[in-house]
N, C-alpha and C positions, 0 to 999 in steps of 0.2 A: 503495498501501500503507500502509495506517495503522501508526501507531508504537505500539507495545506495549509495556506498564509493567510491572514486576513488584515488590511491594517483600517482601522476605524478612527474618523476627523473629526471633530465636531467642537464648539462651545463646551464651556464647562456649564455641566449640566444637561445639555442634548440628548442625555440616554444614551453614550457609549458603554457607559458601566455597566446598565443594563442590560443592551444587547448584548454585550458578550457573558455577563451569565448566561445568560438563554443561549447561545452557542456552547458556551463549554459546558453545559448540561445535556444538549441534543447531541452534540459531536464529541465530546471529549478534549478540545482542544485544551492548550495552556493560556492561560489570560498574563500578557506582558504591561502591565501601567506602569511605565516610567515613573510616576510618583509615588506608587508602593513601590517599586523597585530601588528607587533613590530613600525612601522611609527606612526600609528593613536593612540595607545595605548601611546607613548609619548609626541604626538602632542596634548594630548586630557587632557595628563596630570595626568593619572588614578593613583592609589597605584603603579600597578602594569607597569604602564610603566615609572615610576620617578624611580623604579628599576631596569627597564633596562636600561635607559639613564644614570645612573650611572656608571653600570657594561660597556655601550657602549661608555662613555666618557673617562675610563680609558685602551680602547685598548682591553677586553677581550669579547669574545664569552658570550651571555645571555644563561644562564643554561636553561637546559633543563627542568630543573621544571618551572621556568618562564614561559617559551614556551608555557609549556603544560596548565597552568592555564590559560591563554589569549585564547589558543585554545577553553579550554573547558569551557569558558567564552561567546563563541561565538557560541558553539553548545547548549549552555543552551537558550542564545538570539533565537535559529533559531529552534526550539525544531518541528517546523512542516515541517520543511523543506525536501524536496524532495529527495536530497541527498547531498554528501560533496565531494569536491574535494580539497585535500588536496596535494598544491602546495610546494614542497620543504620540505617534511613535512614526516617522520623522516630525519630527518640530522644525527644522532648518534643511535647505537646500544640499546641504554636506552629506546629511546623514541619511539622503535617497540612492546614493553608490556607495555605500562599504557592503564589505561581501558577505552581511547576514542576507541580504535582499536579493542575493544567488540562489539560495537554498531551494 
């Protein structure tokens, strides 16, 4: 079976999370929300999380490179997934062309 990937775009409160929950339930996909991943990495005190925390604490946006590393980590942890739902990713044009989009 091949892996299916979905990217959800929309403003906050537009229903991305609701639709993601439905797709997870129906198809067994893994939901990857950049916000959730960032919060988890920071709370867990991982090296990536500590880097992100320093950036966020200074009022800046976490770089594309750090977010991509976090997402690649999640993809690696879930190699057997039926598919992934990318919620609010990519946020910038740079994120449209990293290797993770060639799955």
